[in-house]
N, C-alpha and C positions, 0 to 999 in steps of 0.2 A: 504494500500500500504506500501512498505518498507520505513522505516524511512530514511530521507535525511537530509543533512546539509543545514540549512537556516541561512543567515546572514541578520540582520536588521541594516541598516545604519541610525543612528539618530544623527544629529549634536547637538540636544538638549540633555542634560544630566539629571541625577536624581537630581543633585544639583539645576538646573534651575526649575525643577518640573513644566514645562509648558504643554500645551496641546499636543505638539508633543511628548514629553517624555512619557506622559500618554498613547498615542497611541502605541508607541514602546513597552513599558513594558507590556501593556495589550495584544498586539498581540503575543509577545513572550510567555506569559502565555497560551494563547489560542492554540498555535501551539505545545508547549512542550507536551510530551506524545505521539505525533504522529511523530514529527520530532525533530532533534537536532538543537537548536536555540541559536544564539549568537547575542548580541547587541554590535555594535561598532560605534565609532564616524565617522569613514571613512574607506574605503577599498582601497587597492592598489594591484598591481600585485605581490608584494612580499609576500602577505598573502595567507593562504590556500583558495582554491576556493570552494565556496559552490555550491550546485546544483541550488539554487535560491537566488537571492539578492533582498531584499526589501529596497528601499530607501525612506526616508521622506525628502521632500523639494527639489524642482527642481533646485533651484539655489545653495543652500548650499551643496547638495549632487551631484552636476554636475560632479566633478572630479572623484568621486567614480563610478558613473554610466559609465562614459566614459572609465575608466580603466577596468571595468568589461566587457563592451561590446567589447573592443579591445582585451583583453586577452582571453575571452571565448564567442565568438559571438554566439555559439549555445546553451548557457545556458539561463535559464529563469531569467527575471528581472521584477520588479514591481516598479513603482513610485507612491507614495502617495502624492497627491497635497494638499498643505496647502492654507490658505486664501491669504497670500502674493504671493504665486505662481499664483493662479487663477486670482486675481484681481489687480496685479501689475507686478510681475516679468516676466511672459511669454509675456507681452506686451513690456517690456523695456529692458530685459536682454537676450543677445544672448546665454549664457550658460544655462539659464532656458529653452529657446525654444529648444536647442539641446537635453536637457534631455527628453523632450516630445517625440522626434523622436527615441532616443536610447532605451528607456524603452520598454520592450516587452508588458507590460500591464500597464494601468493607473488605479488608484483608486481615486475616489472622495468620500468625506464624507457627501455629501448632493446632492440631484438631481438637484437643480438649477445650480450647477457648470457646468453641461454639456453645458449650453449656452455659457460658456466662451471658449469652445474648438472649434477648426475648425472641420467641419463635418468629415474630414478624420480621425481625432484622436478619435472621439466618438466611432468608431467601436471597439477600443481596450480598452475602458473605462468601468469600473464597479462602481456602487455606493454601498458602505458599510457604513451603519450608525454605529457610535460608540455607546457605551453602558455604563450603570452603574447599579449596583444592586439597586433595588427599596428599599426605606426606608419607614417605616410606617409613614403616615401623622401625623404631630404634631397637637394636639388639644389644641387650645388656651383657656385660662380661660376666664370666663365672664367679669372679671374686669381687662383686660389687660391694661398696662400702656403705651405701645408703639406699633406702627405698624412698624416693622423693614423692611426697603427697603434695600436690599443687592446688592452690585455690587462686583463681583468676577473677578479679572483680574489684572495682573501685570501692573504697571504704565508705559506704553509706548504709542507712538502716535497712533498706529493702534487700540488700545482699547478705545481711546478717553475718558480718565478719566475726562478731564476738563468739558465735558458736564454733567456728573454726579455731579461734584463738584458745578458747576453753578446752576444746578437744585436744589441742596440741599438748596441754599440760596433763591430760588424762591417758594418753597413749602409753602403753607399757612396752611395746615392741622396741627394743633398743636400736634397731636399724632404721626406724622410721624418721624421716626428716621432713618438716613441714615448711613449705615455701608459699609465701603469700605475695601475689603480684597485684598491684593496684595503687592508685593515688588516693590520698586522704581527702575525699570530697567533704567529709565531715571531720573537722579538726579534732573534735573530742574522740572520735574513733581512731584517728591517727595517733593521738597521744596514748591511747590504750594499746595500740599495736606496738608503738615504740617501747612502752613499759614492758610489754610481754616479751619482746625480743631481749631486753636486758635480763629479765627474770628467768627465761626458759631457753636454754641453749639449743633445744630442738626446733624452736620456732624462728624463722627468718623472714622478715618483711623486706621485700626487694623494691617496694615502691612501684611507680608507674614505669613500664618498659615499652619500647616500641613494639608494634604488633609482630614484626618478624622475630624479634628476640623473644617475645612471649611464646610464640608458637614453638620455637626451638626448645625453650625450657619445658614447655608442656609435653612436647614429643618425647623428651627424655625422662619424663616422670613415670612412676609406677601407676598412679591413679590421679584423677582430678576430682576435687570436691566442689560442688555447687550447693551452698547452704541457704540460698535465697528464700525469702518469705513470699515473694511474688515474682513471676517471670512471664513474659509474653511468648518467649521462644528463644532461649539463650544462645547467642553465637558461640560461647565457650563450650557448650555441649557439642556443638557441631565440630568445632576445631579439635576437641578431644577425640571424638568418634572417628573423624577422618584422619587421625594420627595413630589409630589403634591403641588409644589410651582409655581404659575403662573409667566410668563416671560413678562417683558416690554422691547421690543427689537427695536433697530434701524432698519429702513426699508431698508435693504440691501439684495442682493441675498443670501448671505450665511446664513442669519437668516430665510429668506423665505423658503429656502430649508429644514430647520429643522422644522419650525412651520407651514408651509402651507401658500398659498397665501391669504386665507380667514381669517387668524388670526386677532383678534380684538385689539391686544396689541402692535401695531407698532407706532413709532414716527419717524419723519424725522431726519436723521443723523445730529448730531450737534445742534439740536434745543432744548436747555435747557428748554425754556418756555413750549414747547409741552410736554417734559418729565415730568416737574413739574405738569402740568395739568393732565397727565395720572396717575401719582402717587396719586394725590388727588382723582381722579375718582375711582381708584381701592379701596380706603378706604371708600369713601362716598357712592358709588353706588353699593349696594350689588348684584343687578342683573348683572351688568357689571362684577364684580369680579367672580360671579358664571359662567358666560360665558367663561371667561379666563380659569378658572379651568377645565371646561368641554372640551374646545378645547385642552388644554394641555394633559388631560387624554386620548383623542382620539389618540394622537401621541405617547403615552408611549410605545405601543407594538413595535414600530420601534426601540426603544432604549434598548431592552432586551438583556442581555449578550448572551443568547443562540442563538439569531438571528444573532448577530455579529459574534460569533464564527463559526456558520454554514456557513455563507457567506464567511468568510475568508478561512476556510478549503476547501470549494468547489473551490474557486479561486486557492489556492495554489496547491491542488492536481491535478487539471486539467492542470495547467501550468507545473508541474513536469512530468506528463504523456506525455504531448505534446512535451516536450523537452528531454525526456529520451533518453539515448544513445542506438542506435540499437544493438541488440544482435550480438555477434561475431559468 
């Protein structure tokens, strides 16, 4: 089809380098070559009007969606729902709920998120799994000194870094080493991480790292922990699975939608003791660890870049065709 102008509204920026920014930048890359794509932090009626507006985050992009719907009610719009959208804001924030109604289409990043939507909204919702290029599995030497357990995520309440920090002090396996990658978006949590590093030689807070360096750290890890209290569809799960690194995940809908209901590596949210025991089991029980790796491998095809690109282009092209201006 003929190339069209597409604007992606991302309140998150490259400097923040969080999951929402990764989604925006990856989608722009997938659509370029077929369409003209621009990423902006917000859109208003004084800006050039695209044929399609894609907005990330129901609450933070509410003003952009409202302005676009008012100025160009016949043009296509997509709202990509984040974890805080699905599991907090659409229940408590009027602007987030209004965004659900204004958007022409909704995108969820994992299938369990459909349960958070009213039945009337599910009709315009699609699931598009995010992706990451696969990395060759790291082969550990026979005389390894450590089993690195890696948590990747900026320090903020939704990611629940304190459960990982507390579990680090409870793990009894002497070869376990706990690596924490992420910047201190919450200064109080950063102070607690710094104090934990001083008090516990097992726990290492590495701060914010570049994405390539993070993936290499993750690739060499024994397992990855995601302790989040809410997730829309975590990029770090995808990056672990596509690096053949098993995930130890808080038992929340956003993680179940990524790893499956039958996944064996869940622990109760906020339960540091349960996480510590799961870490120990992943090291001491080879059959259990093999089960986690096999279950993650079964999910890997969902997270292939070609699959995400095809699903995104299909959605965008169909919306552009449906909202095309009639010929004169």
